[in-house]
C-alpha positions as a Markdown table, in Angstrom:
| # | Residue | x | y | z |
|---|---|---|---|---|
| 1 | Met | 0.0 | 0.0 | 0.0 |
| 2 | Arg | 1.0 | 3.6 | -0.6 |
| 3 | Ile | -0.4 | 6.6 | 1.2 |
| 4 | Asp | 0.3 | 10.1 | -0.1 |
| 5 | Ile | -0.6 | 13.0 | 2.3 |
| 6 | Ile | -0.8 | 16.6 | 1.2 |
| 7 | Ser | -0.4 | 19.2 | 3.9 |
| 8 | Ala | 0.5 | 22.8 | 4.5 |
| 9 | Gln | 2.4 | 21.6 | 7.5 |
| 10 | Pro | 3.6 | 18.1 | 6.9 |
| 11 | Trp | 6.2 | 18.1 | 9.7 |
| 12 | Leu | 3.3 | 17.8 | 12.1 |
| 13 | Met | 3.0 | 14.2 | 11.1 |
| 14 | Glu | 6.6 | 13.2 | 10.9 |
| 15 | Ser | 6.9 | 11.8 | 14.5 |
| 16 | Ala | 3.8 | 9.7 | 14.1 |
| 17 | Phe | 5.3 | 7.9 | 11.1 |
| 18 | Glu | 8.8 | 7.6 | 12.3 |
| 19 | His | 8.3 | 5.3 | 15.4 |
| 20 | Ser | 6.7 | 2.1 | 16.6 |
| 21 | Ile | 4.4 | 0.0 | 14.4 |
| 22 | Leu | 4.1 | 2.5 | 11.6 |
| 23 | Lys | 7.9 | 2.7 | 11.2 |
| 24 | Arg | 8.3 | -1.0 | 11.2 |
| 25 | Ala | 5.6 | -1.4 | 8.6 |
| 26 | Gln | 7.5 | 0.9 | 6.3 |
| 27 | Asp | 10.8 | -0.8 | 7.1 |
| 28 | Lys | 9.3 | -4.1 | 6.1 |
| 29 | Gly | 8.1 | -2.6 | 2.8 |
| 30 | Leu | 4.4 | -3.2 | 3.7 |
| 31 | Val | 3.5 | 0.4 | 3.3 |
| 32 | Glu | 5.0 | 3.5 | 1.7 |
| 33 | Ile | 4.1 | 6.9 | 3.2 |
| 34 | Gln | 4.9 | 10.1 | 1.4 |
| 35 | Leu | 4.3 | 13.6 | 2.9 |
| 36 | His | 3.9 | 16.4 | 0.4 |
| 37 | Asn | 4.4 | 20.1 | 1.3 |
| 38 | Leu | 1.6 | 22.0 | -0.4 |
| 39 | Lys | 3.6 | 25.2 | -0.2 |
| 40 | Glu | 6.1 | 23.8 | -2.7 |
| 41 | Tyr | 3.3 | 24.3 | -5.2 |
| 42 | Gly | 2.3 | 27.7 | -3.9 |
| 43 | Leu | 1.8 | 30.6 | -6.3 |
| 44 | Gly | 4.2 | 33.5 | -6.7 |
| 45 | Lys | 7.4 | 34.3 | -4.9 |
| 46 | His | 5.7 | 33.9 | -1.5 |
| 47 | Arg | 4.3 | 30.4 | -2.4 |
| 48 | Gln | 0.8 | 31.5 | -1.7 |
| 49 | Ile | -1.7 | 28.6 | -1.0 |
| 50 | Asp | -4.6 | 30.5 | 0.5 |
| 51 | Asp | -6.7 | 33.6 | -0.2 |
| 52 | Tyr | -9.7 | 35.5 | 1.1 |
| 53 | Gln | -13.2 | 34.2 | 0.8 |
| 54 | Phe | -15.6 | 35.4 | -1.9 |
| 55 | Gly | -18.5 | 37.1 | -0.2 |
| 56 | Gly | -16.4 | 38.1 | 2.9 |
| 57 | Gly | -16.1 | 36.3 | 6.2 |
| 58 | Ala | -13.4 | 35.4 | 8.7 |
| 59 | Gly | -10.7 | 32.9 | 7.8 |
| 60 | Met | -8.6 | 32.1 | 4.7 |
| 61 | Val | -9.4 | 29.4 | 2.1 |
| 62 | Met | -7.0 | 27.0 | 0.5 |
| 63 | Met | -6.7 | 27.8 | -3.2 |
| 64 | Val | -7.6 | 25.4 | -6.1 |
| 65 | Glu | -4.4 | 25.8 | -8.1 |
| 66 | Pro | -1.7 | 24.5 | -5.7 |
| 67 | Ile | -3.8 | 21.6 | -4.7 |
| 68 | Leu | -4.8 | 20.7 | -8.2 |
| 69 | Asn | -1.3 | 21.0 | -9.6 |
| 70 | Leu | 0.2 | 18.8 | -6.9 |
| 71 | Ile | -2.5 | 16.1 | -7.2 |
| 72 | Gln | -2.2 | 16.0 | -11.0 |
| 73 | Asp | 1.6 | 15.6 | -10.6 |
| 74 | Leu | 1.1 | 12.7 | -8.3 |
| 75 | Gln | -1.5 | 11.1 | -10.6 |
| 76 | Lys | 1.1 | 11.0 | -13.4 |
| 77 | Asp | 2.8 | 8.1 | -11.5 |
| 78 | Arg | -0.2 | 6.2 | -10.2 |
| 79 | Asn | -4.0 | 6.0 | -10.0 |
| 80 | Tyr | -5.5 | 6.5 | -6.6 |
| 81 | Asp | -8.3 | 4.3 | -5.3 |
| 82 | Glu | -9.4 | 7.1 | -3.0 |
| 83 | Leu | -8.7 | 10.8 | -2.8 |
| 84 | Ile | -9.7 | 11.6 | 0.8 |
| 85 | Tyr | -10.3 | 15.1 | 2.3 |
| 86 | Met | -10.0 | 15.3 | 6.1 |
| 87 | Thr | -12.8 | 17.7 | 7.3 |
| 88 | Pro | -15.0 | 18.0 | 10.4 |
| 89 | Asp | -18.1 | 17.7 | 8.2 |
| 90 | Gly | -17.0 | 14.4 | 6.6 |
| 91 | Asp | -18.3 | 10.9 | 7.3 |
| 92 | Leu | -17.4 | 9.8 | 10.8 |
| 93 | Phe | -14.4 | 7.5 | 10.6 |
| 94 | Asn | -14.9 | 4.0 | 12.1 |
| 95 | Gln | -13.5 | 0.6 | 12.0 |
| 96 | Lys | -15.6 | -0.4 | 9.0 |
| 97 | Thr | -14.1 | 2.4 | 7.0 |
| 98 | Ala | -10.6 | 1.5 | 8.2 |
| 99 | Asn | -11.2 | -2.1 | 7.0 |
| 100 | Gln | -12.4 | -0.9 | 3.6 |
| 101 | Leu | -9.4 | 1.4 | 3.1 |
| 102 | Ser | -6.9 | -1.3 | 4.2 |
| 103 | Leu | -7.9 | -3.2 | 1.0 |
| 104 | Lys | -6.9 | -0.3 | -1.3 |
| 105 | Glu | -3.5 | 0.0 | -3.0 |
| 106 | Asn | -3.0 | 3.7 | -3.4 |
| 107 | Ile | -4.6 | 6.4 | -1.1 |
| 108 | Leu | -4.2 | 10.1 | -1.2 |
| 109 | Ile | -5.2 | 12.2 | 1.8 |
| 110 | Leu | -5.6 | 16.0 | 1.6 |
| 111 | Cys | -5.3 | 17.8 | 5.0 |
| 112 | Gly | -7.6 | 20.8 | 5.5 |
| 113 | His | -6.2 | 24.0 | 7.0 |
| 114 | Tyr | -7.3 | 27.6 | 7.7 |
| 115 | Lys | -11.0 | 27.8 | 6.8 |
| 116 | Gly | -10.8 | 24.7 | 4.6 |
| 117 | Val | -10.4 | 24.2 | 0.9 |
| 118 | Asp | -12.1 | 25.8 | -2.1 |
| 119 | Gln | -15.4 | 23.8 | -2.5 |
| 120 | Arg | -14.5 | 23.1 | -6.2 |
| 121 | Ile | -11.7 | 20.7 | -5.0 |
| 122 | Arg | -14.3 | 18.9 | -2.9 |
| 123 | Asp | -16.9 | 18.8 | -5.7 |
| 124 | His | -14.6 | 17.7 | -8.6 |
| 125 | Ile | -11.5 | 16.0 | -7.1 |
| 126 | Ile | -12.2 | 14.4 | -3.8 |
| 127 | Thr | -13.8 | 11.0 | -3.7 |
| 128 | Arg | -14.3 | 10.6 | 0.0 |
| 129 | Glu | -14.6 | 13.0 | 3.0 |
| 130 | Ile | -13.7 | 11.8 | 6.5 |
| 131 | Ser | -14.0 | 13.2 | 9.9 |
| 132 | Ile | -12.5 | 11.7 | 13.1 |
| 133 | Gly | -15.0 | 13.4 | 15.4 |
| 134 | Ser | -17.5 | 16.2 | 16.0 |
| 135 | Tyr | -14.9 | 18.9 | 16.8 |
| 136 | Val | -12.5 | 21.2 | 14.9 |
| 137 | Leu | -8.7 | 20.8 | 14.8 |
| 138 | Ser | -6.2 | 23.4 | 13.7 |
| 139 | Gly | -5.6 | 21.3 | 10.6 |
| 140 | Gly | -6.2 | 17.8 | 9.1 |
| 141 | Glu | -2.7 | 16.6 | 9.9 |
| 142 | Leu | -3.4 | 14.8 | 13.2 |
| 143 | Ala | -6.6 | 13.4 | 11.7 |
| 144 | Ala | -4.7 | 12.0 | 8.7 |
| 145 | Ala | -2.2 | 10.4 | 11.0 |
| 146 | Val | -5.1 | 8.8 | 13.0 |
| 147 | Val | -6.7 | 7.4 | 9.8 |
| 148 | Ser | -3.3 | 6.1 | 8.5 |
| 149 | Asp | -2.5 | 4.4 | 11.8 |
| 150 | Ala | -5.9 | 2.7 | 11.9 |
| 151 | Val | -5.6 | 1.5 | 8.3 |
| 152 | Ile | -1.9 | 0.4 | 8.3 |
| 153 | Arg | -2.2 | -1.8 | 11.4 |
| 154 | Leu | -4.7 | -3.9 | 9.5 |
| 155 | Leu | -2.3 | -4.8 | 6.7 |
| 156 | Pro | -1.1 | -8.4 | 6.7 |
| 157 | Gly | 2.3 | -8.7 | 8.4 |
| 158 | Val | 2.2 | -5.3 | 10.2 |
| 159 | Leu | 1.3 | -6.7 | 13.6 |
| 160 | Gly | 3.4 | -9.5 | 15.2 |
| 161 | Asp | 0.2 | -11.5 | 15.7 |
| 162 | Glu | -2.2 | -10.8 | 12.8 |
| 163 | Ser | -5.1 | -12.2 | 14.9 |
| 164 | Ser | -4.6 | -9.3 | 17.3 |
| 165 | Ala | -6.3 | -6.7 | 15.0 |
| 166 | Leu | -9.3 | -9.1 | 14.6 |
| 167 | Ser | -10.0 | -9.0 | 18.3 |
| 168 | Asp | -9.8 | -5.2 | 18.6 |
| 169 | Ser | -12.7 | -3.1 | 19.7 |
| 170 | Phe | -15.3 | -2.4 | 17.0 |
| 171 | Gln | -14.2 | -5.2 | 14.6 |
| 172 | Asp | -17.4 | -7.1 | 15.4 |
| 173 | Asp | -19.4 | -4.1 | 16.6 |
| 174 | Leu | -18.4 | -4.9 | 20.2 |
| 175 | Leu | -15.9 | -3.3 | 22.5 |
| 176 | Ala | -13.0 | -5.5 | 23.6 |
| 177 | Pro | -13.2 | -7.6 | 26.8 |
| 178 | Pro | -10.9 | -6.9 | 29.8 |
| 179 | Val | -7.3 | -8.1 | 29.6 |
| 180 | Tyr | -4.9 | -9.1 | 32.4 |
| 181 | Thr | -1.2 | -10.0 | 32.8 |
| 182 | Arg | 1.1 | -11.3 | 35.5 |
| 183 | Pro | 1.1 | -11.4 | 38.5 |
| 184 | Ala | -2.2 | -13.2 | 39.0 |
| 185 | Glu | -2.7 | -11.3 | 42.3 |
| 186 | Ile | -1.4 | -7.9 | 43.5 |
| 187 | Asn | -2.7 | -5.7 | 46.4 |
| 188 | Gly | -5.4 | -8.3 | 46.8 |
| 189 | Trp | -6.6 | -7.7 | 43.2 |
| 190 | Lys | -7.1 | -11.0 | 41.5 |
| 191 | Val | -7.3 | -12.0 | 37.8 |
| 192 | Pro | -10.6 | -13.8 | 37.1 |
| 193 | Glu | -10.1 | -17.4 | 37.9 |
| 194 | Ile | -11.4 | -18.6 | 34.6 |
| 195 | Leu | -8.5 | -17.0 | 32.7 |
| 196 | Thr | -5.9 | -19.0 | 34.6 |
| 197 | Gly | -7.7 | -22.4 | 34.4 |
| 198 | Gly | -6.6 | -23.3 | 30.8 |
| 199 | Asn | -10.0 | -24.1 | 29.5 |
| 200 | Phe | -9.9 | -22.2 | 26.3 |
| 201 | Pro | -13.5 | -22.7 | 25.1 |
| 202 | Glu | -14.7 | -21.4 | 28.5 |
| 203 | Ile | -12.2 | -18.5 | 28.3 |
| 204 | Glu | -13.5 | -17.6 | 24.8 |
| 205 | Ala | -17.1 | -17.7 | 26.0 |
| 206 | Trp | -16.2 | -15.5 | 29.0 |
| 207 | Arg | -14.6 | -13.0 | 26.7 |
| 208 | Glu | -17.5 | -12.9 | 24.4 |
| 209 | Ala | -19.9 | -12.4 | 27.3 |
| 210 | Lys | -17.8 | -9.6 | 28.8 |
| 211 | Ala | -17.4 | -7.9 | 25.4 |
| 212 | Leu | -21.2 | -7.8 | 25.1 |
| 213 | Glu | -21.7 | -6.7 | 28.7 |
| 214 | Ile | -19.2 | -3.8 | 28.3 |
| 215 | Thr | -20.7 | -2.7 | 25.0 |
| 216 | Gln | -24.2 | -2.7 | 26.4 |
| 217 | Arg | -22.9 | -0.5 | 29.3 |
| 218 | Lys | -20.6 | 1.9 | 27.4 |
| 219 | Arg | -21.7 | 1.9 | 23.8 |
| 220 | Pro | -25.3 | 0.5 | 23.4 |
| 221 | Asp | -25.5 | 2.4 | 20.1 |
| 222 | Leu | -23.2 | -0.3 | 18.6 |
| 223 | Leu | -25.7 | -3.0 | 19.2 |
| 224 | Gln | -27.9 | -2.4 | 16.2 |
| 225 | Asp | -28.1 | -6.1 | 15.4 |
| 226 | Asp | -30.7 | -7.5 | 17.8 |
| 227 | Ser | -29.2 | -11.0 | 17.4 |
| 228 | Leu | -26.3 | -10.0 | 19.5 |
| 229 | Leu | -28.6 | -9.3 | 22.4 |
| 230 | Asp | -30.3 | -12.7 | 22.1 |
| 231 | Asn | -27.1 | -14.7 | 22.5 |
């Protein structure tokens, strides 16, 4: 997989991609991440990428030309399965979307900034608009890093145990059950006995029951399938 990210401030994402799982995924050749500085395509000697709004109003708007020119240059080398714009009014990002994107080969992400991008980019270039929550950030860089992380960890070979991602919260519309490690008792706090007994069918049943219990308590909105409640 290759992910290209266009940003007015690409250095905000460098740390996220240079450490831990995401770095190892790149070192293994499982994903290629390229950050592109939009200001390199800015207009004039000052590399302008934004301008005032037509009709007045507070906040600058990212211009069409720099974005379009950069995207067209990138498209000379590859076709993109998705051209994503990170924006607070996009579709709310979830695990289902992460799963869908993990099956793509080439993804381009445009980070919003200032008051956002000229609507004509959204109308004619972007194929998908994504939000990571009902709030506004200073730019789309952190949101792009979040989406990239969620997608990359699903790629085969990225995690040491590939079954780990399958048991994450939201994969089956349930939150994950509690997890414990050694010691089995500390300060009088004990690990549930069933987890230390070695009966794996019983352990799996316990985990499923706990996952349902926690989801009902914390995120009942996830239980849209009534069959989950009948089990």
